[in-house]
N, C-alpha and C positions, 0 to 999 in steps of 0.2 A: 504495500499500498503505499510507504515512504518510497519506494524508486518510481512510482510513477509521476512524482511530485514533480521531479526536474524535467524530466522526460516531456513530460504534459510543456512545460513551460517551453520547451527547445520548439517541439513541434506548431505550437500555436504563432509562437513569434516568428519562428522560420515561415509559416503561412501566410501571415498575417502581410509580411511584407515583400513576400515573393511578387504576387503580381504588380505591383506598386516597381518593384524593384526592376521586373521584364522588361514594361511598360519605358521607365526610363532609357534602359538602354536603347530598346530597338524601335521604339514610337507604336506599337502594332498591338491591339486587342487581341487579336487570334494570338499572336504566339504569349501572350500575357497569360491566355488561358491554357496554352501547352504549358507554362510554365507549372499553373494551378495545377494541371494534369498530371503531370511529372509526379506531384507526392503521392497522389492515388496509384499511380500505374509502378510505382515505384513498390508502394504496399501488397497491392496486387501481386505483383511477380514473385514477392517473398512472401507472402500467407502460406502457400502450401508447402516450399522449401521448410519454413520456420517450421510446422507442424510434423512433417518428417521428421525433421533434426530433432524435437522433443520427446518422438514415440521410441528415439535411440537414447536420448543423453539425458532427458528430464527438461525442464523449464529453466534452470538457471544458466547453464550455460549458451544456451539458443538466448537469450533474452541478453547477456553479455554479449555475447559477439554480434549480436541486430544493432544494440545500440553504439557501440565501437563503431560500425561501419556508419550509423548514420552521423558521428562528432564527426569524420571524417567527410562525410557529405557536406555536411554545412561549414567545415572549412575551404570547399571548394567554392562553396556559393559565397564567403567571406571574398575569396578572393575573385570570384567573380564582381563583388561589388566594388572590389577596388580597380581593378583593370577595366572594367565594359564590357568583359568578354561573355559573352551569353552562353556559350557551351558548357563554361565552367557550372552558370547557374543551373543549365538545364540535368549537368550530369549528377550536379549536389543535390538539387531537390529530389532527383532519383533516390538518391543514397537515403536522401533523410525518410522517404517513404518505408523505408525498412524499418525506422526508429515508429513508425505511426503501427507500422504490423507488429511490433515486437509490444506498445503500448495494448493493442488491440488483442495479443494472444495474451496480455499479464491477466485481461482479465476474467477470463476460464481459467489462471491457475490461481484465483480464490474460489472458484467453485468446486475443483479438485477434491478437497476433505469435507464439502458441505454435506450435508443431509439431504434426498432428495425432494424433501419438500421447502429448502430454504437456498436453494440454488440461485434461485431468482434476487434474493435479498443480498447473498455472499455478492456476486455479478454487480448490484447498483452501490455496493458499500464502497468496491474498489473503483469505480467509474465515477462515484462521487468524490472520492482521495484525488481525481485528477484535475478536480476543480479547481485549488489553490493555485498549482503553477498553471494550468491551462489558461485561469482567467488574468493572471499577473503576465503572462508570459509576452502578450501584444501590446499592452499598456509599457510594461518593462522595456517590449525589444523599440518600440516606436518611441520611447521617451528618456531616460535617464540612459540602457545602452546606446540609443542612438546618438546622445551629448558624449557618452564617452569615447564612441568611436571618433565624432569630430574632431574631440579634444587629441585623438592619437592621430589624427592627421586623414580618417578614411572618411567616407561619405555618411552619413547617418542612418541610411538603410543598412551599412555595414552592422550596426549596432546589433540588430535581431539574430544576427550568426556568430557573431562573437558570444551573445549570451546562448545559445544553441550549440556551443562547441562545448562550453563548461557544462550545461545541463544534461546530455548525452554523457559525456564523460562520468560525470558525477552518478548517472542511474546505475551507470556500469558497475562502476566500481563498487559502490554502494549493497547492488543486489547481489554480486560476487561472495562480498563478505559476509551478507547476514542472509541470505534466502538457504537455510539450514534447517533442515531438513529439504529437500528438494520436495514440492506437495503430488507432483506428478508421479514422481519415482512412488513415493508412501503409498499415493492411492493405484498403484499398482496399472498403473497407466504407459511404463515402459516395456519395453522387452516384446519376445512373442506374441502373437495374435492381431486379431484385426489392424490396424494400419501399418505397424512394422511387420506384421507378416507377408504385405503385400506391398512395401512400400518401394521394393526393388524390380517391381515387376511393369514392364512397356505402359500395360495402362492402370496405374494407379491415379494418374488425373479421373480416366472414365470413371474406375470405382470411387473414387470419390462423390463425382458428378452422380453417379447413381444411388449415394448414399444420402444426398440431398434431394434426391425425387423419389425415395422409396416409399413414401407416405403422407399421406395430408397435413402432417404436424410439420414435417421438415421441408414439405414445400411452402406452406403459410410462413413458417419462419425465415426462410430464404425471403420470399414475396416482404414480408416486413424489413429486415434488415436492408433489402436491396432498394425499395421504393422509398424511405426514409432517407438514406444516404444517399441519394439521389436530389431527392428537394434540396436537402440543406447544402452539398455540396457546389449544386446550380447558383442557387441563390447567393450563398456567403462568400463564392471564390470573386463572383464578380461584385460585389458590394464594396469592397476598399475602393475599386476604382470611381463607381458612382459617384460614391462621396467624393474624392480628391478630384474629380469633374465637377461636381457644385460647390466646390472651393473650401470644404474641410480642412482642417489640419489633420498634421500624422497621428496629433494626438488624439485628436477626437475620435478619429479613424480607430485608434487602438482600443479607445474607451467602448466604442461601437461593438465589437469582435468581443471585448471582455465581457461585455453584458451578453454578447448572443451565447458563449462559453459557458456563464453562469448558467443557462437554463439549458445547456448539453448537459449540463455535469451536477450541477449545486441538490435537485430534486431526485436524485437518481437512486438514493437509498430507501426515498418513498416509493419511486415508480416500483422497486424491485418486491416491497413489504405488499405492494396493492396487487401485481403479477403473483404473489404465492398467496394470496387471499381471494382473490376473482378469477385468474386465470387467466394467459398470456392472450386470447384474442380481443376481449375486450381493450384491453390496452395497448393492444397493436391500431383497431379502429382509433381510440382515442387521438392515439400519432398520428394519425394521417391526416384527421382534420386538424388537428393542431399546427402542424408542417403547413398545412394548407392555407390557414388562414393568415401564419407569419409569412406567407410567402407571397399572398395576396394584400397584405399589408403594407409590405416592399414595393409591391407594383405600383403602387399608386403613393409612392415619396417622391418626391423629387431630390435631386442630388443636393439641395441645398437644403431641406428639410431637416429636421431635429427630433422628435418625438417619435415620427415614424419608422426610422432604421432602429432606435432602441427598443420598442414595442414589438415590431416584427422580427426581429434577429432574435429575441427572446422568447418569442411565441416557436419560432423553426427550431431553436434550439431544442426547447421541451420535447415539441414533437420528437425528435431523432431520439432521445434520451430515452421516450416510451415503447419508439420502433427497437433500438439496440437493446434496452435490457429486456425485453419481450421475446424479443426475436431471439437472442441469444439463448435464454430459458429453455425456452421451448423446443429451440434446436436441440439445446445440451439433455432434455429430458426424453426427446423421440428418436436418439438413436442409442443400440447399444453400448454397453462402457469399453467393449475393446477397441470399439470405432470410432467413439467421440472425437480423439485429438484429430483424425483426419478430418473428421466431418467439418470439425467448428475450422480446421483451416481451409479447407474449399467454401464453407459459407465466407469466411472473410476474404476469400477471393474474387468470390460475388460480389459482394459488396462494394470493396475498391477499386473493384474493373468497372462496376456499374459507376462508381463515384466520380473514374478517369473521364469515363465517356461523356459523362455530365459536366464536367469542368471544361472538357474540349467543345463541346456543344455551346457551352454557357460563351465562351470568348466569341465564336461565328456570331451566335442571334447577337450578341449584342452591339457586334460590329456592323450586321447587316439589318439588324433592324433596331430594339431597344432594350433597355432594363427592363421595362416594365413587360413586354413581351416573352423575357424570359423568366420574368416570376410567375407571371399569371400560367404560362405552362408548366414550372414547377408546382403551381397550385392545383392543378388539374392531379396530375402524379399522384400528391398524398389524397386529394377526393380518390380516386380511384382504389388506391391501397384500403383505404376507411372503408368503402365500400366491399373489397373482396373480404377482409378481415370481418366486418359487421356481419355478414353471410352468413363466415363459415362461424362463428359463435353462436349467432340466431338457430344453425341449422342444428346444434349440440344436443346431444340426448337430455343435458339438465336442465337447457333453457326452454327444450322444447317441452319437457314435463312440468316446467314452471309454467309455463303458458297455457297448458291444457287444464291446469287446475285452476285459473285465475280466469279462462273463458268460462263464458256462458251455458257451454256445452259441458266443460270440464265440470263445475259445479254441480249441475242435473244428476251426472252421473254417480256425483258423491253424493 
C-alpha cells in the first residue's frame, strides 16, 4: 500500500505533463494524443508479460523490475524536455506505461490473501492508497517540481520527470525491501498449474483471451474495465490541452487533474464495500452513468471555464473508480484460483490497450472536430456500459426474485 504512493505520483505527474510537452515540441494535437496513448500502450504491452512473470516469481521482484524500467523511461522523457527530442519523449512515456501496469497489478496483490467475500474491499483499499501520491503528482509536477527544474536551467515541464524518476525508484526500493513474504507465493499462485503451466505455450495469449470470455461474469467484468477506462482516458488525455488553449496556467491545470484523481481514488474503499455488499453489477452500471455525466459536463465547458472542468473531471474519475473496483472484483471471483493471475493480466491488457486506442482517437477527434465532440462521444460509451451492466443486474436471479415478490402477481401468489 505504501509502495503505490510514490509510483502513483510519478505516473500522474508524467501523464499530466506529457500532452503539453509533446504539443510544445511538435505543435501537433495528434502527436500530443499519440504521446498520451504511449503511456497506455506501454501498459498494455507489459500487462500480460508482467502477469506471466508473477506466476513464476511472485509479485515483489516483478513490481521492482517494472518500476525500475519506468524510472529509466522518466529519465528519457526528462532528456526530451531538455533537448526538444520528441522520439525520446515517446520512448520514455512508453516505458513509464510499464510503471502504470505495475500499479494496476499491485491492486491484485491486495486481494491475494483476502477471503472471497472481501476481495473487492481489499482492492478498493489499495486503490485508495494511491490517492495521496496521484493527487499530489500533477500539482507538484506542474508547480514546485517545475520551479525546481527552472532553477536547474531546465524547462518547467522537465520537473514532472524529475519527480517521476524519484518516485519510481523510491517505490522499487521500498517494495524490494518490505514486501515480504510475497503475497502471491503465500496464496499458492506461483508454480505449476493454471497460468504457469501454459505460460510457455505458443497459444498462451489465446488462452488468456479464452479465460476472459469463458463466462458471463468475466465478459461483463472486461466490459466494465474497458468501458470505464475508455471514457476516462479519452476525456482526461485532452483536457490539459483544452484548458491550456483556454488560457489556464499550468498550476490550474495541475489542480484540475488532481481533483480528477481524487475522484478516481479517494472513495474507492467505500466503492469496494458497496461492491461486496450489493454485488458488482449495479456498481458497474452506476460507474457508467457517473462517467457519462462527467464527460457530458466536460463537453459543455469552454477552455476558459472553471467550475465545469473540476466537477466534470471529478465525476469522470468517480465513475472510473466504480468500474475499476467492481470490474476487478468480478473478474477475480469469476475465474478459478489457478488461472486468476493470467486472467488478471489479460484483463489489464484489454483495459490499457483500449485506453491507448481512446487516447489516439482523442487527439485526432479534437484536431479535426472539437473537445465537445470528443467528450460527448465518450459519454455515449459510458451510457452503453450502464445499459449492459444494468440489464445483467436486472436479469440476475436474486433481482428477479425480489421483483417477483414486489409485483402484484407475485403478492397474489403469496
